N, C-alpha and C positions, 0 to 999 in steps of 0.2 A: 555380433549384436552391441557390447560393448563398445567398440570401437566405433560403430556408428553413432552412438550416443554421445560419445567423449566429442565426435566432430560437429555435432549437431550443437551442443553445449558452447562451442569454441567459436563457433558462426556466429552466436548470437552475443557473444563476451561484449562486443562494443556497442551493444544497442541500449534505448535508454529505459532501462528499467533498474529498480531498486533491488539489490541483495538484500535477501532476508537476512534480519537482523534479530532481535527479541521487542515483542510487544511491550509499553513501558506502561506504567501507573501514571493516570491523569493528576492533574491540579485538581481541587475542589472548589469550586465558584459557587456562591451565594446572588441570585439573582430575586429581589421578594422575600416570597416563601418557598422558592425551590433551590434544592440544592443539586447543582449539573456537573458534568465533569469537562474541565477546562483543559483542550489539545494545545495546549502553548505553554511554553515556559519564561514567564516574565523577568523571573531574578535571574537568568542567565546572561541579561544583558544588564545587570545593573555596576555598579562600579566594581574594580578588583579589589577595593580593600573591603567593601562588604560582602563578596564574595569569598575572600580571606577567611574574613571573621566567621562567616556561615561556614567553611570547611573546617575550620580549626574546632569549631564548636562539636560538630558531630563528629570528628575525632575524640574528642572531650569523653563524650558522653557515650562512646563506642554504639552508633546508630545504626541498626543493623542495614542491611542491603539485600538484595536479591537480583537476579539477572531480569526482573521485572521492574525494578528503580534502582537503576545506577548511581543515580545520585544523592541518594539515602534520606531524602526529603520529600514532604507533599507540603505546597503551598497552600494556605485557605485565604480565598479570594473574595472580593465582595465587589458588585457593579452597581450602584446605587447612583441614581439621577445622571447616568452619564460618565461616572467616573470610578475608575478601577480602584481598589485599595487592597493592600496586603494586611491581611487582618491578624496572622500568625502563621509560623513553620513549624509542622510536626514532622515527628518520625513515620514513617513506615505503618508502625502503631499505633499512632495516633499520642505519642507521648510528646509534651511541649520540648521546642528546640529554642526559639524567639518570637517575642510578640513581633508585628509590624515595628512598634515603635522603637523596641530593642536592638533591632537591627539596623532601623535608619534613624537614631536618636535626634540628629540635627533637624529631621524635616517630620518628626511625628505629629501627629492630630490624635491626642488620646491615648489609645494600645495601638491605634492601627498608622499607616502611612498611605497616603495617596502616590500612585506608582509614576510619578512623574518622569524617572527615566525611562521610561518606556514608551518606543512608539513602533508601531508595527500591527500587524493583522493578528487575529485570534479566531479560535473557531470553539464553539462549546455547546454541549446538549444535554439531552436527557431521553428517556425510554429506552426502549429495547434495543439490543447489537442487530444493525440491520446486514454491517459488512466488517469483515475481522479478517487482518494479514498480519501475521507474527511479527513486526515488525515497528517499533517506534508508537506514534500515534497513528498507524494507517488503519484506523477502523471509523466506522460511522456508527452515530445513533437515529434513533427514530424521527426526533425534532432535532433540529440544529439550527445554530445562529452563527455568522459570522460576522464581526465587526473591528474595523480599522481605527486605531488610538494614534494621537499626537500628544505626546507628554502626559499619559495617563488617561487622557480624555477620548471619550468616543466621539468619533468626526460623522461615520455613516456606519449601518450596519443593516443586515438583513436576515430573515428567518426563513427555513427551507424543510419540507418533509421529504425523509428517504424511504423509499421501499425496496425490497427484496423479492425475488421471483425463485423458487425451486424448482426450476422447469428442465434442467438438463441433467443429461448422463455423465457417469463419470469419465474420468479420463480413458482408461482403458476401453470402453465399448466406443467412444467416439472415436479413438485411434483405428479401433476394428474396423467402424463402418467407412471410415474415410478410405483407408487404405482398400477396402474392397468396392469403391464405388469408384476410383481413381483409374480411369479407362484411359489409357494414350495412346489405344490402337489408332495407327497413322498419322502417329504425329512425329514421327522422323525417332532416330535413335532416343532410347529412354535409358537412362544411368542406370547402374545396378543396384548402387546404393543410393536413395534419395530421400527427403526429408522436405518438411514444410514448415518454415516459420512465418505465423501470420499475428498482425497486432489488430483487434477487433472490438466492437461492440457488439454485445445480443440484448435483444429486448424482451418483453417478459413472454415471449412464446419459446425463448429460446433460440430464436435465430438469430444469424450475424445480421446485422441491419448496417453496420458501416465497417469497410475494411481501410483500416488506416495504413498497415504496411504489410508486404507478403514478400515473400522470397522463398524459391527452392535452394536446399542445401544437397549440394551433391560430393560423395564422398568415393575416392579411386582406391582401387587395391594396391598398395605399395605409397602410396600417397598419404604423409600426416597430415596435410592441408585440405580443408575445404574448399569447395569451389561454392560460386553461389550465382543463380539467374534469378535477375530482379527485373528486367524487362517487363512492363505490362502485358504487353502484345505477346511475348513466348507463348507459344500454342500449350507446351508442358505446364507452364504457369496457370495459363487460363483456366486449364481444365481441373487443375489442381483447387484452385479457387470454387469451379463450378460446384465439385464435388465437395468440399469443405460448407459451401452455403446450403446445398441441398440434404446432406443427411446429419452433420452434427448438429446437438442442441447443447445449451450452456445455461447454467446459472446464471442470473442477471441481477444488477442491480441499479435501481435508479437515483443517482445520487447528485444533489445540489443542482437539480433540473435538468440532467443527462445520465445516459447508459453508460457504466463506468466501463474502460477500456480494460482488454484483456488480452495475455500474451500468452503464446503457446509454441513447442515444438513438437509436430505430430510427424513418425516416421511415414511412408508411403512404401519404399520398396526395400527390399535386402536381397541382395545375390539375385537380381532379376525379376523377382517373385512379390505379390501383395505383401506386406508387413504383417505378422502373426504375432499380435503381442502375447507375452510370457503371462504368468501367473502375476496378480496384481503383487509389486511389491513397494518398498519405499525406494526412493530416490529415482523415480521418474522425471524425465526433463519436462518439467513444467513449471511455467513463470506466469504470476498472474499480477495485477496490480487494480 
């Protein structure tokens, strides 16, 4: 069993998903009377001399850090009349580090500074958490906005609402149902050790509504490398996808106008028999995005 899982993991190592890291604390953004979470780090694109001064100050005051805030600071920003301002920089515990004016004295406006050095897209939001992945800013709130800025001024923005649907089964139950429903009878030789990698989107019913990528992963006794079956017309792969769509059900998230894509590896056969999952434990071959 361990060998099959290792081979499954190896087979998908080159696929486009991000390895899990650590969820990071958001910046603070004030818009009107609302205080929101800003999922961007505009300070990171500031001049290197500014960043060096900030780093030295954080060292000087022995600013605390945690795995949830590697940068050791929280920027407090304000979006006002289409302009992004840096009000101040604080430690994780809310202690003052710099005002915007102190960090950028050459371009200060009172105690704050316009983020004229920053161009790019930012995402911010408020409300309950709809989706969370323990990786950077890979989370979504109930109400979100995306804005494109040039030299600190908003050139375009849009608002959207996100929704979550807890309509799915857990991984172990989905894997059990899939292995039981997979019926390759009459489709020729079936490898003894077989798994399915699938990238898909599920809707509010929990059903897969779009298959983005799929492949069968074959492990052979005495061979440390895995083989892949990727031809969409291959009958073994077609049967695996039929069973996957028929019996599995997944939690789903409507994010920014689309169903969020998910990635999974599910064992189908071990030693020629339908895979029977062991007791649930950590370390399952699961990938989500």
